Structure formats: structure tokens, C-alpha cells
C-alpha positions in Angstrom: 0.0 0.0 0.0 1.2 3.5 -0.8 1.0 5.7 2.4 1.3 9.5 2.1 2.7 12.0 4.6 2.1 15.7 4.1 3.3 18.5 6.5 3.1 22.2 6.8 4.6 24.3 9.6 2.3 27.4 9.5 -1.2 28.4 8.5 0.3 30.5 5.7 1.4 27.4 3.9 -2.1 25.9 3.5 -1.8 26.0 -0.3 1.4 24.1 -0.2 -0.2 21.5 2.1 -3.1 21.1 -0.3 -0.7 20.6 -3.2 1.1 17.9 -1.3 -2.1 16.1 -0.5 -3.3 16.4 -4.2 0.1 15.1 -5.4 0.0 12.1 -3.0 -3.5 11.2 -3.9 -2.7 11.3 -7.6 0.2 9.0 -6.9 -2.2 6.5 -5.5 -1.8 6.8 -1.8 -4.6 5.0 -0.1 -3.8 6.3 3.4 -2.8 9.9 4.2 -1.2 11.3 7.3 -1.4 15.1 7.5 0.3 17.3 10.1 0.7 21.0 10.8 3.8 21.4 12.9 7.4 22.6 12.7 10.0 20.0 11.6 12.0 20.7 14.7 9.2 20.2 17.2 7.3 17.1 18.3 6.1 15.1 15.3 3.1 13.0 16.6 1.6 12.4 13.2 5.0 11.3 11.8 5.3 8.9 14.7 1.8 7.6 14.0 2.7 7.0 10.3 5.9 5.2 11.2 3.9 3.0 13.6 1.0 2.4 11.2 3.0 1.2 8.1 3.4 -2.5 7.6 5.6 -5.0 5.6 5.4 -4.1 1.9 4.0 -0.6 2.3 5.7 2.5 0.8 5.8 5.7 2.7 5.6 8.6 0.3 6.5 12.3 0.7 6.6 15.1 -1.9 9.9 16.6 -0.7 12.6 15.6 1.8 11.9 18.7 3.9 8.4 17.4 4.7 9.8 14.3 6.3 13.1 14.9 8.2 14.7 17.8 10.0 18.3 16.6 9.4 20.4 13.9 7.7 20.7 11.9 11.0 16.9 12.2 11.5 16.4 10.9 8.0 18.7 8.0 8.6 16.8 7.1 11.8 13.5 7.1 9.8 15.0 4.9 7.0 16.4 2.4 9.6 13.0 2.2 11.3 11.2 1.6 7.9 13.8 -1.0 6.8 13.3 -2.9 10.1 9.5 -3.0 9.2 10.3 -3.9 5.5 8.7 -0.6 4.4 10.1 1.4 1.5 10.5 5.2 1.4 9.7 7.3 -1.7 10.8 11.0 -1.9 9.1 12.3 -5.0 11.1 15.4 -5.9 14.4 13.6 -5.5 13.2 10.5 -7.4 14.3 8.3 -4.4 12.7 5.0 -3.8 14.5 2.8 -1.3 13.0 -0.3 -3.0 15.2 0.3 -6.1 18.9 0.0 -6.6 19.2 3.7 -7.0 17.3 4.3 -3.8 19.5 1.8 -1.9 22.5 3.6 -3.2 21.1 6.8 -1.7 20.5 5.2 1.7 24.1 4.0 1.6 25.3 7.5 0.9 23.1 8.9 3.7 24.5 6.3 6.1 28.0 7.4 5.1 27.2 11.1 5.7 25.7 10.3 9.2 28.9 8.3 10.1 31.1 11.1 8.8 29.2 13.7 10.8 29.5 11.6 13.9 33.3 11.1 13.5 33.8 14.9 12.9 31.8 15.6 16.0 33.8 13.1 18.1 37.1 14.5 16.7 36.1 18.1 17.6 35.1 16.8 21.1 38.4 15.1 21.6 40.3 18.2 20.5 38.2 20.3 22.9 39.0 17.9 25.8 42.7 17.9 25.0 42.7 21.7 25.0 40.8 21.8 28.3 43.2 19.4 29.9 46.2 21.4 28.7 44.6 24.5 30.3 43.7 22.5 33.5 40.0 23.0 32.9 38.9 19.4 32.2 37.9 17.2 35.1 35.9 14.5 33.3 32.5 13.2 34.2 31.8 12.7 37.9 30.2 9.3 38.6 26.6 9.5 39.9 27.5 8.0 43.2 30.4 10.5 43.7 28.0 13.4 43.1 25.9 12.0 46.0 28.8 11.5 48.5 27.4 14.0 51.0 23.9 12.4 50.9 25.4 8.9 51.3 27.4 10.0 54.3 24.4 11.8 55.8 22.2 8.7 55.5 24.9 6.5 57.0 25.3 8.8 59.9 21.5 8.6 60.5 21.9 4.8 60.8 20.8 3.6 57.4 22.5 0.5 56.1 24.3 0.5 52.7 21.7 -1.6 51.0 18.9 0.9 51.9 21.1 3.8 51.0 21.6 2.3 47.5 17.9 1.7 47.1 17.0 5.2 48.3 19.4 7.0 46.0 19.0 4.5 43.1 22.7 3.6 42.8 24.7 0.4 43.1 25.4 -0.9 46.5 29.1 -1.3 45.6 29.2 2.4 44.9 27.8 3.1 48.3 30.4 0.9 49.9 33.2 2.7 47.9 32.1 6.1 49.1 31.8 5.0 52.7 35.1 3.3 52.6 36.8 6.3 51.1 35.3 8.7 53.7 35.4 6.9 57.1 36.5 10.0 59.1 33.5 11.9 57.8 31.2 9.1 59.0 32.7 9.5 62.5 34.3 6.1 62.9 37.8 4.7 63.2 39.1 4.5 59.7 40.5 0.9 60.0 37.4 -0.5 61.8 35.0 1.3 59.5 36.7 0.1 56.4 36.5 -3.5 57.6 32.9 -3.1 58.7 31.8 -1.6 55.4 33.6 -4.1 53.2 30.9 -6.3 51.6 31.1 -10.1 52.1 
């Protein structure tokens, strides 16, 4: 089945929306999903269309801009459709992922997404190295470490490590580690406290 998706972002584009609908109907779309929303906001109708399509269906849009907000977003949609064995047809680009040409396009899109990710990671690594050189980078603080004061407070109040872990939604081993590293703050003899806290 051919399934159409039409979108406009403002009331001023009603004529454009009507043109999309007319084009998709002429193409033979038996089911239409129409939404009036920005491409960068929530896309509930797009989500409904992606959920509705089934094996053998073809999702059709008049232009790429009516479907995806970016190349990575387009790749996510294509992967979702491929998993459901659904093809994608972008009319103004002549792309149909059920054809060899369309599959070539998806391969190119995947390559672009991977390239963008590698460039982003490279820039991130350069930024981290620069920050380390300037003494500004400290790395990500583990969740349990960020809650050190809370862990110690609960321990002082008499709560056992298992209950502390449950209350703070962290691993019990992380609780033991914080308590073992801070025996003086808990108010116990370091050697005895460390032995007491060590899990069996």
C-alpha cells in the first residue's frame, strides 16, 4: 500500500499543504497522514505514520523537507522503515528505497551520518585535550560520587548501605566505595569502619 505523509509548519502554507495532498492522492496513496507542525518540534503524526505502516508498504513524501529535519533524523527514519520492511519514496528527489538507486542513496546517507559523527567526536576530543592542557577538564563525575554527601548523611543517620543504595537509586558497591573512602566523615575509626563496610 502507498501511504502518504504531508506536512506544513504554518497556516500561511495551506496552499502548499493542499498541493502535497493532491500530489500524493494522484500518486495513488490510499492512506494519508497530514500534520501541521514545525519539523524541529514534536512530530506525533509522523510517529503515527511510522507506527502504522506494515511490511510491503511504501511511505511517500513530496519533498525531503516534509519528512526529516536533518540527515541523522532521515537515517533514523530509514532504519525504522527498513526494520519493518517498508520502503520510502521521496518524489522530488526520485528516491525509492526499494530500487537499486534508492538503496545507493541510503548507503550515501549512512556514510554522511557516520562522517558527521566522526567529525563531532574529533572536535570533542580536540576540545577535551585543549581543556586538559589548560587545566579545565575534570571528566564526568560518577553519579555516586556526586551524591557523596547524601550517602554519608544517611549513613550517619543509621541507614545501612543496601537501603542507601535503594533510596538513591545507585549500586550498593558504589555506596560501599564512598563510605570506605570517607570513614572519618562518617565519624568512625578508619580501619574499623573500612573493615565493617567491606561487603562479604
